[in-house]
HTML snippet that shows the backbone in 3Dmol.js (N, CA, C, O; Angstrom):
<script src="https://3Dmol.org/build/3Dmol-min.js"></script>
<div id="view" style="width:600px;height:400px;position:relative"></div>
<script>
const pdb = `
ATOM      1  N   UNK A   1       0.634  -1.269  -0.025  1.00  0.00           N
ATOM      2  CA  UNK A   1      -0.143  -0.208  -0.116  1.00  0.00           C
ATOM      3  C   UNK A   1       0.859   1.358  -0.058  1.00  0.00           C
ATOM      4  O   UNK A   1       1.630   1.485   0.893  1.00  0.00           O
ATOM      5  N   UNK A   2       0.784   2.328  -0.976  1.00  0.00           N
ATOM      6  CA  UNK A   2       1.316   3.214  -0.993  1.00  0.00           C
ATOM      7  C   UNK A   2       0.737   4.615  -0.128  1.00  0.00           C
ATOM      8  O   UNK A   2      -0.443   4.951  -0.226  1.00  0.00           O
ATOM      9  N   UNK A   3       1.503   5.205   0.531  1.00  0.00           N
ATOM     10  CA  UNK A   3       1.084   6.428   1.466  1.00  0.00           C
ATOM     11  C   UNK A   3       1.336   7.591   0.973  1.00  0.00           C
ATOM     12  O   UNK A   3       2.463   7.596   0.478  1.00  0.00           O
ATOM     13  N   UNK A   4       0.671   8.824   0.859  1.00  0.00           N
ATOM     14  CA  UNK A   4       0.923   9.800   0.602  1.00  0.00           C
ATOM     15  C   UNK A   4       1.906  10.842   1.641  1.00  0.00           C
ATOM     16  O   UNK A   4       2.529  11.874   1.391  1.00  0.00           O
ATOM     17  N   UNK A   5       1.748  10.170   2.711  1.00  0.00           N
ATOM     18  CA  UNK A   5       2.333  11.172   3.303  1.00  0.00           C
ATOM     19  C   UNK A   5       3.946  11.124   3.396  1.00  0.00           C
ATOM     20  O   UNK A   5       4.645  10.117   3.287  1.00  0.00           O
ATOM     21  N   UNK A   6       4.425  12.623   3.653  1.00  0.00           N
ATOM     22  CA  UNK A   6       5.695  13.238   3.549  1.00  0.00           C
ATOM     23  C   UNK A   6       6.677  12.275   4.007  1.00  0.00           C
ATOM     24  O   UNK A   6       7.627  11.976   3.283  1.00  0.00           O
ATOM     25  N   UNK A   7       6.489  11.681   5.356  1.00  0.00           N
ATOM     26  CA  UNK A   7       7.438  11.216   6.521  1.00  0.00           C
ATOM     27  C   UNK A   7       7.144   9.568   6.140  1.00  0.00           C
ATOM     28  O   UNK A   7       8.195   8.977   5.891  1.00  0.00           O
ATOM     29  N   UNK A   8       5.901   8.708   6.045  1.00  0.00           N
ATOM     30  CA  UNK A   8       6.101   7.220   6.071  1.00  0.00           C
ATOM     31  C   UNK A   8       6.468   6.781   4.278  1.00  0.00           C
ATOM     32  O   UNK A   8       6.948   5.722   3.874  1.00  0.00           O
ATOM     33  N   UNK A   9       6.019   8.082   3.399  1.00  0.00           N
ATOM     34  CA  UNK A   9       6.604   7.362   1.945  1.00  0.00           C
ATOM     35  C   UNK A   9       8.574   7.284   1.977  1.00  0.00           C
ATOM     36  O   UNK A   9       9.232   6.294   1.661  1.00  0.00           O
ATOM     37  N   UNK A  10       8.975   8.248   2.317  1.00  0.00           N
ATOM     38  CA  UNK A  10      10.481   8.109   2.752  1.00  0.00           C
ATOM     39  C   UNK A  10      10.794   7.061   3.854  1.00  0.00           C
ATOM     40  O   UNK A  10      11.627   6.195   3.586  1.00  0.00           O
ATOM     41  N   UNK A  11      10.274   7.066   4.913  1.00  0.00           N
ATOM     42  CA  UNK A  11      10.698   5.923   5.560  1.00  0.00           C
ATOM     43  C   UNK A  11      10.350   4.450   5.052  1.00  0.00           C
ATOM     44  O   UNK A  11      10.913   3.434   5.461  1.00  0.00           O
ATOM     45  N   UNK A  12       9.530   4.483   4.283  1.00  0.00           N
ATOM     46  CA  UNK A  12       9.203   3.115   3.331  1.00  0.00           C
ATOM     47  C   UNK A  12       9.970   2.948   2.175  1.00  0.00           C
ATOM     48  O   UNK A  12       9.605   2.035   1.434  1.00  0.00           O
ATOM     49  N   UNK A  13      10.984   3.633   1.824  1.00  0.00           N
ATOM     50  CA  UNK A  13      11.806   3.430   0.586  1.00  0.00           C
ATOM     51  C   UNK A  13      10.985   3.827  -0.710  1.00  0.00           C
ATOM     52  O   UNK A  13      11.500   3.599  -1.805  1.00  0.00           O
ATOM     53  N   UNK A  14       9.594   4.476  -0.625  1.00  0.00           N
ATOM     54  CA  UNK A  14       9.146   4.916  -1.782  1.00  0.00           C
ATOM     55  C   UNK A  14       9.363   5.967  -2.290  1.00  0.00           C
ATOM     56  O   UNK A  14       8.430   6.404  -2.963  1.00  0.00           O
ATOM     57  N   UNK A  15      10.440   6.695  -2.222  1.00  0.00           N
ATOM     58  CA  UNK A  15      11.398   7.818  -2.486  1.00  0.00           C
ATOM     59  C   UNK A  15      12.473   7.474  -2.992  1.00  0.00           C
ATOM     60  O   UNK A  15      13.327   6.975  -2.259  1.00  0.00           O
ATOM     61  N   UNK A  16      12.852   7.740  -5.127  1.00  0.00           N
ATOM     62  CA  UNK A  16      14.071   7.637  -5.476  1.00  0.00           C
ATOM     63  C   UNK A  16      15.371   8.224  -4.220  1.00  0.00           C
ATOM     64  O   UNK A  16      15.191   9.208  -3.503  1.00  0.00           O
ATOM     65  N   UNK A  17      16.642   7.354  -4.200  1.00  0.00           N
ATOM     66  CA  UNK A  17      17.892   7.821  -3.045  1.00  0.00           C
ATOM     67  C   UNK A  17      18.215   9.453  -3.717  1.00  0.00           C
ATOM     68  O   UNK A  17      18.781  10.352  -3.097  1.00  0.00           O
ATOM     69  N   UNK A  18      17.829   9.518  -4.760  1.00  0.00           N
ATOM     70  CA  UNK A  18      18.669  10.988  -5.868  1.00  0.00           C
ATOM     71  C   UNK A  18      17.906  12.194  -5.057  1.00  0.00           C
ATOM     72  O   UNK A  18      18.438  13.210  -4.608  1.00  0.00           O
ATOM     73  N   UNK A  19      16.274  11.756  -4.972  1.00  0.00           N
ATOM     74  CA  UNK A  19      15.474  12.955  -4.266  1.00  0.00           C
ATOM     75  C   UNK A  19      15.597  13.002  -2.615  1.00  0.00           C
ATOM     76  O   UNK A  19      15.330  13.945  -1.870  1.00  0.00           O
ATOM     77  N   UNK A  20      16.045  11.792  -2.312  1.00  0.00           N
ATOM     78  CA  UNK A  20      16.257  12.006  -0.437  1.00  0.00           C
ATOM     79  C   UNK A  20      17.295  13.073  -0.346  1.00  0.00           C
ATOM     80  O   UNK A  20      17.311  14.164   0.224  1.00  0.00           O
ATOM     81  N   UNK A  21      18.392  12.251  -1.280  1.00  0.00           N
ATOM     82  CA  UNK A  21      19.739  12.866  -1.052  1.00  0.00           C
ATOM     83  C   UNK A  21      19.983  14.434  -1.711  1.00  0.00           C
ATOM     84  O   UNK A  21      20.545  15.210  -0.938  1.00  0.00           O
ATOM     85  N   UNK A  22      19.740  14.795  -2.605  1.00  0.00           N
ATOM     86  CA  UNK A  22      20.147  16.102  -3.278  1.00  0.00           C
ATOM     87  C   UNK A  22      18.938  16.859  -2.696  1.00  0.00           C
ATOM     88  O   UNK A  22      19.147  17.739  -1.861  1.00  0.00           O
ATOM     89  N   UNK A  23      17.553  16.535  -3.135  1.00  0.00           N
ATOM     90  CA  UNK A  23      16.423  17.707  -2.764  1.00  0.00           C
ATOM     91  C   UNK A  23      16.322  17.759  -1.216  1.00  0.00           C
ATOM     92  O   UNK A  23      16.614  18.754  -0.553  1.00  0.00           O
ATOM     93  N   UNK A  24      15.912  16.673  -0.752  1.00  0.00           N
ATOM     94  CA  UNK A  24      14.979  16.656   0.873  1.00  0.00           C
ATOM     95  C   UNK A  24      16.392  17.044   1.670  1.00  0.00           C
ATOM     96  O   UNK A  24      16.307  17.998   2.444  1.00  0.00           O
ATOM     97  N   UNK A  25      17.532  16.460   1.560  1.00  0.00           N
ATOM     98  CA  UNK A  25      18.664  16.441   2.642  1.00  0.00           C
ATOM     99  C   UNK A  25      19.392  17.889   2.160  1.00  0.00           C
ATOM    100  O   UNK A  25      19.142  18.937   2.754  1.00  0.00           O
ATOM    101  N   UNK A  26      20.254  17.830   1.098  1.00  0.00           N
ATOM    102  CA  UNK A  26      21.289  18.669   0.673  1.00  0.00           C
ATOM    103  C   UNK A  26      20.359  20.136   0.108  1.00  0.00           C
ATOM    104  O   UNK A  26      20.900  21.241   0.130  1.00  0.00           O
ATOM    105  N   UNK A  27      19.256  19.991  -0.267  1.00  0.00           N
ATOM    106  CA  UNK A  27      18.331  21.211  -0.255  1.00  0.00           C
ATOM    107  C   UNK A  27      17.318  21.614   1.088  1.00  0.00           C
ATOM    108  O   UNK A  27      17.616  22.378   2.006  1.00  0.00           O
ATOM    109  N   UNK A  28      16.488  21.126   0.971  1.00  0.00           N
ATOM    110  CA  UNK A  28      15.646  21.669   2.128  1.00  0.00           C
ATOM    111  C   UNK A  28      16.107  21.614   3.239  1.00  0.00           C
ATOM    112  O   UNK A  28      16.110  22.624   3.943  1.00  0.00           O
ATOM    113  N   UNK A  29      16.603  20.456   3.668  1.00  0.00           N
ATOM    114  CA  UNK A  29      17.570  20.256   5.109  1.00  0.00           C
ATOM    115  C   UNK A  29      18.582  21.499   4.837  1.00  0.00           C
ATOM    116  O   UNK A  29      18.322  22.456   5.567  1.00  0.00           O
ATOM    117  N   UNK A  30      19.356  21.644   4.212  1.00  0.00           N
ATOM    118  CA  UNK A  30      20.371  22.757   4.427  1.00  0.00           C
ATOM    119  C   UNK A  30      19.810  24.142   4.811  1.00  0.00           C
ATOM    120  O   UNK A  30      20.195  24.939   5.666  1.00  0.00           O
ATOM    121  N   UNK A  31      18.673  24.205   3.835  1.00  0.00           N
ATOM    122  CA  UNK A  31      17.731  25.517   3.978  1.00  0.00           C
ATOM    123  C   UNK A  31      17.425  25.983   5.022  1.00  0.00           C
ATOM    124  O   UNK A  31      17.537  27.146   5.409  1.00  0.00           O
ATOM    125  N   UNK A  32      16.749  24.497   5.878  1.00  0.00           N
ATOM    126  CA  UNK A  32      15.971  24.617   7.158  1.00  0.00           C
ATOM    127  C   UNK A  32      17.228  24.831   8.237  1.00  0.00           C
ATOM    128  O   UNK A  32      17.186  25.750   9.055  1.00  0.00           O
ATOM    129  N   UNK A  33      17.965  24.218   8.190  1.00  0.00           N
ATOM    130  CA  UNK A  33      19.482  24.419   9.329  1.00  0.00           C
ATOM    131  C   UNK A  33      19.795  25.596   9.102  1.00  0.00           C
ATOM    132  O   UNK A  33      19.617  26.314  10.086  1.00  0.00           O
ATOM    133  N   UNK A  34      20.354  26.322   7.849  1.00  0.00           N
ATOM    134  CA  UNK A  34      20.829  27.874   7.823  1.00  0.00           C
ATOM    135  C   UNK A  34      20.074  28.812   8.105  1.00  0.00           C
ATOM    136  O   UNK A  34      20.515  29.917   8.421  1.00  0.00           O
ATOM    137  N   UNK A  35      18.646  28.499   8.032  1.00  0.00           N
ATOM    138  CA  UNK A  35      17.640  29.655   8.891  1.00  0.00           C
ATOM    139  C   UNK A  35      17.451  29.530   9.962  1.00  0.00           C
ATOM    140  O   UNK A  35      17.084  30.567  10.514  1.00  0.00           O
ATOM    141  N   UNK A  36      17.555  28.436  10.750  1.00  0.00           N
ATOM    142  CA  UNK A  36      17.256  28.027  12.108  1.00  0.00           C
ATOM    143  C   UNK A  36      18.732  28.800  12.739  1.00  0.00           C
ATOM    144  O   UNK A  36      18.694  29.510  13.744  1.00  0.00           O
ATOM    145  N   UNK A  37      19.881  28.550  12.040  1.00  0.00           N
ATOM    146  CA  UNK A  37      21.378  29.044  12.574  1.00  0.00           C
ATOM    147  C   UNK A  37      21.258  30.593  12.624  1.00  0.00           C
ATOM    148  O   UNK A  37      21.423  31.279  13.633  1.00  0.00           O
ATOM    149  N   UNK A  38      20.991  30.974  11.557  1.00  0.00           N
ATOM    150  CA  UNK A  38      20.536  32.665  11.286  1.00  0.00           C
ATOM    151  C   UNK A  38      20.138  33.203  12.118  1.00  0.00           C
ATOM    152  O   UNK A  38      20.745  34.132  12.650  1.00  0.00           O
ATOM    153  N   UNK A  39      18.493  32.604  12.649  1.00  0.00           N
ATOM    154  CA  UNK A  39      17.993  33.076  13.434  1.00  0.00           C
ATOM    155  C   UNK A  39      18.218  32.953  15.100  1.00  0.00           C
ATOM    156  O   UNK A  39      17.777  33.570  16.070  1.00  0.00           O
ATOM    157  N   UNK A  40      18.913  32.103  14.956  1.00  0.00           N
ATOM    158  CA  UNK A  40      19.626  31.624  16.445  1.00  0.00           C
ATOM    159  C   UNK A  40      20.541  32.801  16.709  1.00  0.00           C
ATOM    160  O   UNK A  40      20.636  33.418  17.770  1.00  0.00           O
ATOM    161  N   UNK A  41      21.245  33.034  15.501  1.00  0.00           N
ATOM    162  CA  UNK A  41      22.340  34.129  15.654  1.00  0.00           C
ATOM    163  C   UNK A  41      21.588  35.658  16.113  1.00  0.00           C
ATOM    164  O   UNK A  41      21.908  36.520  16.931  1.00  0.00           O
ATOM    165  N   UNK A  42      20.639  35.541  15.321  1.00  0.00           N
ATOM    166  CA  UNK A  42      19.869  37.117  15.560  1.00  0.00           C
ATOM    167  C   UNK A  42      19.676  37.139  16.766  1.00  0.00           C
ATOM    168  O   UNK A  42      20.317  37.935  17.452  1.00  0.00           O
ATOM    169  N   UNK A  43      18.707  36.238  17.369  1.00  0.00           N
ATOM    170  CA  UNK A  43      18.827  35.945  18.683  1.00  0.00           C
ATOM    171  C   UNK A  43      19.295  36.552  19.841  1.00  0.00           C
ATOM    172  O   UNK A  43      18.780  37.213  20.742  1.00  0.00           O
ATOM    173  N   UNK A  44      20.845  35.996  19.473  1.00  0.00           N
ATOM    174  CA  UNK A  44      22.014  36.340  20.117  1.00  0.00           C
ATOM    175  C   UNK A  44      22.298  37.600  20.389  1.00  0.00           C
ATOM    176  O   UNK A  44      22.594  38.094  21.477  1.00  0.00           O
ATOM    177  N   UNK A  45      22.185  38.141  19.263  1.00  0.00           N
ATOM    178  CA  UNK A  45      22.384  39.378  18.976  1.00  0.00           C
ATOM    179  C   UNK A  45      21.735  40.481  19.339  1.00  0.00           C
ATOM    180  O   UNK A  45      22.161  41.628  19.475  1.00  0.00           O
ATOM    181  N   UNK A  46      20.727  40.063  19.477  1.00  0.00           N
ATOM    182  CA  UNK A  46      19.471  41.049  19.811  1.00  0.00           C
ATOM    183  C   UNK A  46      19.007  41.052  21.206  1.00  0.00           C
ATOM    184  O   UNK A  46      17.975  41.618  21.567  1.00  0.00           O
ATOM    185  N   UNK A  47      20.049  40.199  22.222  1.00  0.00           N
ATOM    186  CA  UNK A  47      19.953  39.939  23.633  1.00  0.00           C
ATOM    187  C   UNK A  47      19.425  39.025  23.965  1.00  0.00           C
ATOM    188  O   UNK A  47      19.803  38.604  25.058  1.00  0.00           O
ATOM    189  N   UNK A  48      18.146  38.113  23.158  1.00  0.00           N
ATOM    190  CA  UNK A  48      17.445  37.021  24.057  1.00  0.00           C
ATOM    191  C   UNK A  48      18.405  36.371  24.558  1.00  0.00           C
ATOM    192  O   UNK A  48      19.602  36.521  24.310  1.00  0.00           O
ATOM    193  N   UNK A  49      17.808  35.470  25.431  1.00  0.00           N
ATOM    194  CA  UNK A  49      18.444  34.445  26.479  1.00  0.00           C
ATOM    195  C   UNK A  49      19.274  33.652  25.340  1.00  0.00           C
ATOM    196  O   UNK A  49      18.760  33.589  24.224  1.00  0.00           O
ATOM    197  N   UNK A  50      20.411  33.101  25.540  1.00  0.00           N
ATOM    198  CA  UNK A  50      20.938  32.150  24.807  1.00  0.00           C
ATOM    199  C   UNK A  50      20.218  31.144  24.376  1.00  0.00           C
ATOM    200  O   UNK A  50      20.026  30.839  23.198  1.00  0.00           O
ATOM    201  N   UNK A  51      19.575  30.308  25.885  1.00  0.00           N
ATOM    202  CA  UNK A  51      19.183  29.043  25.884  1.00  0.00           C
ATOM    203  C   UNK A  51      17.907  28.880  24.601  1.00  0.00           C
ATOM    204  O   UNK A  51      17.724  27.898  23.882  1.00  0.00           O
ATOM    205  N   UNK A  52      17.258  29.981  24.609  1.00  0.00           N
ATOM    206  CA  UNK A  52      16.405  30.052  22.968  1.00  0.00           C
ATOM    207  C   UNK A  52      17.000  29.833  21.952  1.00  0.00           C
ATOM    208  O   UNK A  52      16.635  28.911  21.222  1.00  0.00           O
ATOM    209  N   UNK A  53      17.990  30.565  21.663  1.00  0.00           N
ATOM    210  CA  UNK A  53      18.933  30.249  20.283  1.00  0.00           C
ATOM    211  C   UNK A  53      19.456  28.770  20.698  1.00  0.00           C
ATOM    212  O   UNK A  53      18.664  27.884  20.376  1.00  0.00           O
ATOM    213  N   UNK A  54      20.128  28.521  21.070  1.00  0.00           N
ATOM    214  CA  UNK A  54      20.680  27.064  21.269  1.00  0.00           C
ATOM    215  C   UNK A  54      19.268  26.181  21.071  1.00  0.00           C
ATOM    216  O   UNK A  54      19.250  25.250  20.266  1.00  0.00           O
ATOM    217  N   UNK A  55      18.178  26.511  21.799  1.00  0.00           N
ATOM    218  CA  UNK A  55      16.866  25.286  20.848  1.00  0.00           C
ATOM    219  C   UNK A  55      16.836  25.724  19.720  1.00  0.00           C
ATOM    220  O   UNK A  55      17.016  24.963  18.770  1.00  0.00           O
ATOM    221  N   UNK A  56      16.658  26.732  19.585  1.00  0.00           N
ATOM    222  CA  UNK A  56      16.244  27.026  17.794  1.00  0.00           C
ATOM    223  C   UNK A  56      17.292  26.674  16.975  1.00  0.00           C
ATOM    224  O   UNK A  56      17.031  26.286  15.837  1.00  0.00           O
ATOM    225  N   UNK A  57      18.811  26.763  17.476  1.00  0.00           N
ATOM    226  CA  UNK A  57      19.544  25.693  16.229  1.00  0.00           C
ATOM    227  C   UNK A  57      19.723  24.342  16.264  1.00  0.00           C
ATOM    228  O   UNK A  57      20.063  23.639  15.312  1.00  0.00           O
ATOM    229  N   UNK A  58      19.418  23.883  17.715  1.00  0.00           N
ATOM    230  CA  UNK A  58      18.816  22.361  17.570  1.00  0.00           C
ATOM    231  C   UNK A  58      17.473  22.018  17.358  1.00  0.00           C
ATOM    232  O   UNK A  58      16.974  20.972  17.776  1.00  0.00           O
ATOM    233  N   UNK A  59      16.776  23.022  16.610  1.00  0.00           N
ATOM    234  CA  UNK A  59      15.417  22.370  16.566  1.00  0.00           C
ATOM    235  C   UNK A  59      15.153  21.815  15.080  1.00  0.00           C
ATOM    236  O   UNK A  59      13.972  21.840  14.731  1.00  0.00           O
ATOM    237  N   UNK A  60      15.902  21.417  14.341  1.00  0.00           N
ATOM    238  CA  UNK A  60      15.878  20.750  12.910  1.00  0.00           C
ATOM    239  C   UNK A  60      16.104  19.296  13.328  1.00  0.00           C
ATOM    240  O   UNK A  60      15.349  18.416  12.915  1.00  0.00           O
ATOM    241  N   UNK A  61      17.224  19.004  14.214  1.00  0.00           N
ATOM    242  CA  UNK A  61      17.998  17.984  15.079  1.00  0.00           C
ATOM    243  C   UNK A  61      17.048  16.658  14.603  1.00  0.00           C
ATOM    244  O   UNK A  61      17.626  15.847  13.879  1.00  0.00           O
ATOM    245  N   UNK A  62      15.949  16.441  14.878  1.00  0.00           N
ATOM    246  CA  UNK A  62      15.202  15.238  14.624  1.00  0.00           C
ATOM    247  C   UNK A  62      14.771  15.209  13.247  1.00  0.00           C
ATOM    248  O   UNK A  62      14.494  14.037  12.992  1.00  0.00           O
ATOM    249  N   UNK A  63      14.604  15.863  12.349  1.00  0.00           N
ATOM    250  CA  UNK A  63      14.394  15.832  11.186  1.00  0.00           C
ATOM    251  C   UNK A  63      15.403  15.495  10.152  1.00  0.00           C
ATOM    252  O   UNK A  63      15.240  14.788   9.157  1.00  0.00           O
ATOM    253  N   UNK A  64      16.756  16.278  10.653  1.00  0.00           N
ATOM    254  CA  UNK A  64      18.205  15.659  10.227  1.00  0.00           C
ATOM    255  C   UNK A  64      18.313  14.391  10.445  1.00  0.00           C
ATOM    256  O   UNK A  64      18.779  13.698   9.540  1.00  0.00           O
ATOM    257  N   UNK A  65      17.880  13.727  11.793  1.00  0.00           N
ATOM    258  CA  UNK A  65      18.291  12.203  11.914  1.00  0.00           C
ATOM    259  C   UNK A  65      17.411  11.393  11.430  1.00  0.00           C
ATOM    260  O   UNK A  65      17.571  10.177  11.538  1.00  0.00           O
ATOM    261  N   UNK A  66      16.148  12.021  10.710  1.00  0.00           N
ATOM    262  CA  UNK A  66      15.159  11.267  10.067  1.00  0.00           C
ATOM    263  C   UNK A  66      15.825  11.010   8.437  1.00  0.00           C
ATOM    264  O   UNK A  66      15.849   9.970   7.779  1.00  0.00           O
ATOM    265  N   UNK A  67      16.329  12.359   8.103  1.00  0.00           N
ATOM    266  CA  UNK A  67      16.743  12.219   6.772  1.00  0.00           C
ATOM    267  C   UNK A  67      18.075  11.231   6.731  1.00  0.00           C
ATOM    268  O   UNK A  67      18.528  10.472   5.874  1.00  0.00           O
ATOM    269  N   UNK A  68      18.409  11.534   7.819  1.00  0.00           N
ATOM    270  CA  UNK A  68      19.909  10.098   7.538  1.00  0.00           C
ATOM    271  C   UNK A  68      19.734   8.794   7.711  1.00  0.00           C
ATOM    272  O   UNK A  68      20.495   7.889   7.370  1.00  0.00           O
ATOM    273  N   UNK A  69      18.794   8.730   8.206  1.00  0.00           N
ATOM    274  CA  UNK A  69      17.742   7.277   8.995  1.00  0.00           C
ATOM    275  C   UNK A  69      17.486   6.724   7.476  1.00  0.00           C
ATOM    276  O   UNK A  69      17.990   5.753   6.912  1.00  0.00           O
ATOM    277  N   UNK A  70      16.615   7.592   7.051  1.00  0.00           N
ATOM    278  CA  UNK A  70      15.898   6.985   5.716  1.00  0.00           C
ATOM    279  C   UNK A  70      17.113   6.669   4.405  1.00  0.00           C
ATOM    280  O   UNK A  70      17.080   5.674   3.681  1.00  0.00           O
ATOM    281  N   UNK A  71      17.982   7.599   4.342  1.00  0.00           N
ATOM    282  CA  UNK A  71      18.860   7.386   3.410  1.00  0.00           C
ATOM    283  C   UNK A  71      19.577   6.168   3.645  1.00  0.00           C
ATOM    284  O   UNK A  71      20.034   5.635   2.634  1.00  0.00           O
ATOM    285  N   UNK A  72      19.792   5.577   4.794  1.00  0.00           N
ATOM    286  CA  UNK A  72      20.550   4.429   5.630  1.00  0.00           C
ATOM    287  C   UNK A  72      19.644   3.128   5.296  1.00  0.00           C
ATOM    288  O   UNK A  72      20.086   2.042   4.919  1.00  0.00           O
ATOM    289  N   UNK A  73      18.156   3.491   5.532  1.00  0.00           N
ATOM    290  CA  UNK A  73      17.504   2.632   4.893  1.00  0.00           C
ATOM    291  C   UNK A  73      17.339   2.138   3.162  1.00  0.00           C
ATOM    292  O   UNK A  73      16.849   1.086   2.753  1.00  0.00           O
ATOM    293  N   UNK A  74      17.777   2.993   2.547  1.00  0.00           N
ATOM    294  CA  UNK A  74      17.434   2.869   1.360  1.00  0.00           C
ATOM    295  C   UNK A  74      18.293   1.652   1.004  1.00  0.00           C
ATOM    296  O   UNK A  74      19.455   1.530   1.392  1.00  0.00           O
ATOM    297  N   UNK A  75      17.592   0.678   0.171  1.00  0.00           N
ATOM    298  CA  UNK A  75      18.399  -0.070  -0.569  1.00  0.00           C
ATOM    299  C   UNK A  75      19.335   0.236  -1.552  1.00  0.00           C
ATOM    300  O   UNK A  75      20.292  -0.524  -1.698  1.00  0.00           O
ATOM    301  N   UNK A  76      19.221   1.192  -2.227  1.00  0.00           N
ATOM    302  CA  UNK A  76      20.162   1.585  -3.084  1.00  0.00           C
ATOM    303  C   UNK A  76      21.113   2.587  -2.954  1.00  0.00           C
ATOM    304  O   UNK A  76      21.378   3.371  -3.865  1.00  0.00           O
ATOM    305  N   UNK A  77      21.715   2.597  -1.704  1.00  0.00           N
ATOM    306  CA  UNK A  77      22.196   3.677  -1.226  1.00  0.00           C
ATOM    307  C   UNK A  77      23.194   2.953  -1.633  1.00  0.00           C
ATOM    308  O   UNK A  77      23.100   1.811  -2.084  1.00  0.00           O
ATOM    309  N   UNK A  78      24.603   3.849  -1.432  1.00  0.00           N
ATOM    310  CA  UNK A  78      26.050   3.669  -1.659  1.00  0.00           C
ATOM    311  C   UNK A  78      26.998   4.190  -0.504  1.00  0.00           C
ATOM    312  O   UNK A  78      26.610   5.138   0.178  1.00  0.00           O
ATOM    313  N   UNK A  79      28.231   3.601  -0.258  1.00  0.00           N
ATOM    314  CA  UNK A  79      29.096   4.278   0.533  1.00  0.00           C
ATOM    315  C   UNK A  79      29.428   5.194   0.745  1.00  0.00           C
ATOM    316  O   UNK A  79      29.754   5.564   1.873  1.00  0.00           O
ATOM    317  N   UNK A  80      29.468   6.108  -0.623  1.00  0.00           N
ATOM    318  CA  UNK A  80      29.996   7.614  -0.515  1.00  0.00           C
ATOM    319  C   UNK A  80      28.562   8.415  -0.757  1.00  0.00           C
ATOM    320  O   UNK A  80      28.883   9.585  -0.965  1.00  0.00           O
ATOM    321  N   UNK A  81      27.718   8.342  -0.794  1.00  0.00           N
ATOM    322  CA  UNK A  81      26.601   9.008  -0.506  1.00  0.00           C
ATOM    323  C   UNK A  81      26.221   8.828   0.455  1.00  0.00           C
ATOM    324  O   UNK A  81      25.535   9.800   0.772  1.00  0.00           O
ATOM    325  N   UNK A  82      26.247   7.785   1.543  1.00  0.00           N
ATOM    326  CA  UNK A  82      26.059   7.779   2.964  1.00  0.00           C
ATOM    327  C   UNK A  82      27.558   8.568   3.996  1.00  0.00           C
ATOM    328  O   UNK A  82      27.531   8.927   5.173  1.00  0.00           O
ATOM    329  N   UNK A  83      28.577   8.616   3.134  1.00  0.00           N
ATOM    330  CA  UNK A  83      29.592   9.005   4.006  1.00  0.00           C
ATOM    331  C   UNK A  83      29.468  11.017   3.570  1.00  0.00           C
ATOM    332  O   UNK A  83      29.837  11.941   4.295  1.00  0.00           O
ATOM    333  N   UNK A  84      28.985  11.084   2.516  1.00  0.00           N
ATOM    334  CA  UNK A  84      28.311  12.396   2.424  1.00  0.00           C
ATOM    335  C   UNK A  84      27.149  12.961   2.971  1.00  0.00           C
ATOM    336  O   UNK A  84      26.960  14.170   2.836  1.00  0.00           O
ATOM    337  N   UNK A  85      26.181  12.113   3.691  1.00  0.00           N
ATOM    338  CA  UNK A  85      25.035  12.161   4.325  1.00  0.00           C
ATOM    339  C   UNK A  85      25.454  12.324   5.561  1.00  0.00           C
ATOM    340  O   UNK A  85      24.707  13.104   6.151  1.00  0.00           O
ATOM    341  N   UNK A  86      26.521  11.843   6.371  1.00  0.00           N
ATOM    342  CA  UNK A  86      26.765  11.772   7.497  1.00  0.00           C
ATOM    343  C   UNK A  86      27.727  13.041   7.635  1.00  0.00           C
ATOM    344  O   UNK A  86      27.290  13.920   8.377  1.00  0.00           O
ATOM    345  N   UNK A  87      28.865  13.256   7.086  1.00  0.00           N
ATOM    346  CA  UNK A  87      29.218  14.415   6.917  1.00  0.00           C
ATOM    347  C   UNK A  87      28.425  15.756   6.845  1.00  0.00           C
ATOM    348  O   UNK A  87      28.712  16.778   7.468  1.00  0.00           O
ATOM    349  N   UNK A  88      27.699  15.638   6.247  1.00  0.00           N
ATOM    350  CA  UNK A  88      26.415  16.930   6.110  1.00  0.00           C
ATOM    351  C   UNK A  88      25.878  16.641   7.526  1.00  0.00           C
ATOM    352  O   UNK A  88      25.650  17.768   7.965  1.00  0.00           O
ATOM    353  N   UNK A  89      25.592  15.865   8.357  1.00  0.00           N
ATOM    354  CA  UNK A  89      24.695  15.794   9.088  1.00  0.00           C
ATOM    355  C   UNK A  89      25.692  16.127  10.382  1.00  0.00           C
ATOM    356  O   UNK A  89      25.008  16.430  11.359  1.00  0.00           O
ATOM    357  N   UNK A  90      26.872  16.147  10.606  1.00  0.00           N
ATOM    358  CA  UNK A  90      27.628  16.382  11.271  1.00  0.00           C
ATOM    359  C   UNK A  90      28.075  17.696  11.492  1.00  0.00           C
ATOM    360  O   UNK A  90      28.401  18.119  12.601  1.00  0.00           O
ATOM    361  N   UNK A  91      28.105  18.722   9.844  1.00  0.00           N
ATOM    362  CA  UNK A  91      28.131  20.037   9.707  1.00  0.00           C
ATOM    363  C   UNK A  91      26.952  20.466  10.362  1.00  0.00           C
ATOM    364  O   UNK A  91      27.047  20.960  11.485  1.00  0.00           O
ATOM    365  N   UNK A  92      25.928  20.350   9.847  1.00  0.00           N
ATOM    366  CA  UNK A  92      24.851  20.966  10.083  1.00  0.00           C
ATOM    367  C   UNK A  92      24.382  20.887  11.588  1.00  0.00           C
ATOM    368  O   UNK A  92      23.563  21.764  11.865  1.00  0.00           O
ATOM    369  N   UNK A  93      24.711  20.046  12.614  1.00  0.00           N
ATOM    370  CA  UNK A  93      24.588  19.930  13.791  1.00  0.00           C
ATOM    371  C   UNK A  93      25.554  20.578  14.299  1.00  0.00           C
ATOM    372  O   UNK A  93      25.137  21.164  15.298  1.00  0.00           O
ATOM    373  N   UNK A  94      26.933  20.828  14.072  1.00  0.00           N
ATOM    374  CA  UNK A  94      27.717  21.824  14.684  1.00  0.00           C
ATOM    375  C   UNK A  94      27.793  23.339  14.459  1.00  0.00           C
ATOM    376  O   UNK A  94      28.024  24.249  15.254  1.00  0.00           O
ATOM    377  N   UNK A  95      27.495  23.345  12.961  1.00  0.00           N
ATOM    378  CA  UNK A  95      27.923  24.668  12.540  1.00  0.00           C
ATOM    379  C   UNK A  95      26.515  25.492  12.517  1.00  0.00           C
ATOM    380  O   UNK A  95      26.500  26.681  12.196  1.00  0.00           O
TER     381      UNK A  95
END
`;
const viewer = $3Dmol.createViewer("view");
viewer.addModel(pdb, "pdb");
viewer.setStyle({}, {cartoon: {color: "spectrum"}});
viewer.zoomTo();
viewer.render();
</script>
């Protein structure tokens, strides 16, 4: 049974690896992470409590983990793709 839900389609391997990697992870995921990081830095500059800024910065972490896990579950993944995905995850988490 095919699902139309964004998350379940990816979790069940119904989305091509190229779409998961290029669009979802490197495109949308990076945009979300850069946006939340920029907003967190703006909060710090404007004197808002650093705890709120840290929480905002790490807000996309569950989505990032989801993307990494769906790529790892994909049957047609390869070692290079996974190495790049793990590096992306580390950079997005720490940057």
